[in-house]
Steps between C-alpha positions, in 0.01 A plus 500: 500500500203265509401333824396146412411333830202586719556562868311318773287810551410519132421130492270527801338831399526512120254785435695828501359787701627791704321360806676164461837673474432720804395198707809304393731792577338566839496129581868468409593793726291355786662157455848651535390701805370184662824309435702794634365426846689169512827646627828395657627830648862513382706819490538707294250327266229259625437164336142472374283325246451827307739395225306177448186710460670741261627222275175300509301814417737558209441151363124496561411846371745564217743786476267802474253408773779363722696824473184694591413268791844513657527875445160540669628293794820709529310828478241386755779437748669829413169679560477362853298180471653227723574259214877459528674234708367485854226754426748779427443783255682794349839532337669636814659281768324457833718769660402743223866583440539367146371262239389151596791258430271274296374776268720387211334160507154661503598716201624192313182296541286652220786441255559145623130417471486653151799292387345178631170593336675572171684166506174318573306678227774474240637151568242325722764433766243443776373178342795285608714465812831603341346788306340635816833472681668702223232771504515531880880505495495783245255695716714441809807626313320828429408533868861460613644709215297799624459418869863436591650825364225705664553313829871577473435868432265530798704301752852571375569126480731379225638173363469194724319694773233607249461142376471375858228754579302498177553171316649209694224464764238486225649236269342199672162671542499623140589150380206355692267770361627429149434128539156568647410720202640238262265244655195728529488653153528184286253328734254787453533463123436124520191566710370762253552273201279235660 
């Protein structure tokens, strides 16, 4: 399948090189790590700006580089770097008794970023407000489709209790992040075209 629309990264740095790709991937991972530090400490999963970073990286870098950037971020945290929410790291909970409740969301992020990147490259959805909303909504759906079942498996929560712990508190915040992305991306494209 042919990708027909350039990403923001390709528009700003059109000359392909391995160095360019490494810098974009590392920069994307660092951007997500920075946004992870903006945290509302909810239990069992904190509310952060990580998902905004994941979805913006997906749109800006395209599916391949976005997948690599978010995977690098996830692996950096797993390896012990304090890049997760609140400076946390590792896949184990703070007590060391089991997996971190948010691990399903972390696992979902490379796939969500790749989907957003694919939609941007294939259909140019980041050029307009509504298109950006649709791309971000699709990415968010991937995050919840993977994150919620894993949260349920780790915590034993089911049904309404699972939704209350892993979805309901995040709807307003995710809507605001989606709207912010839908304003930022088309504005960036207008600026670049000038």
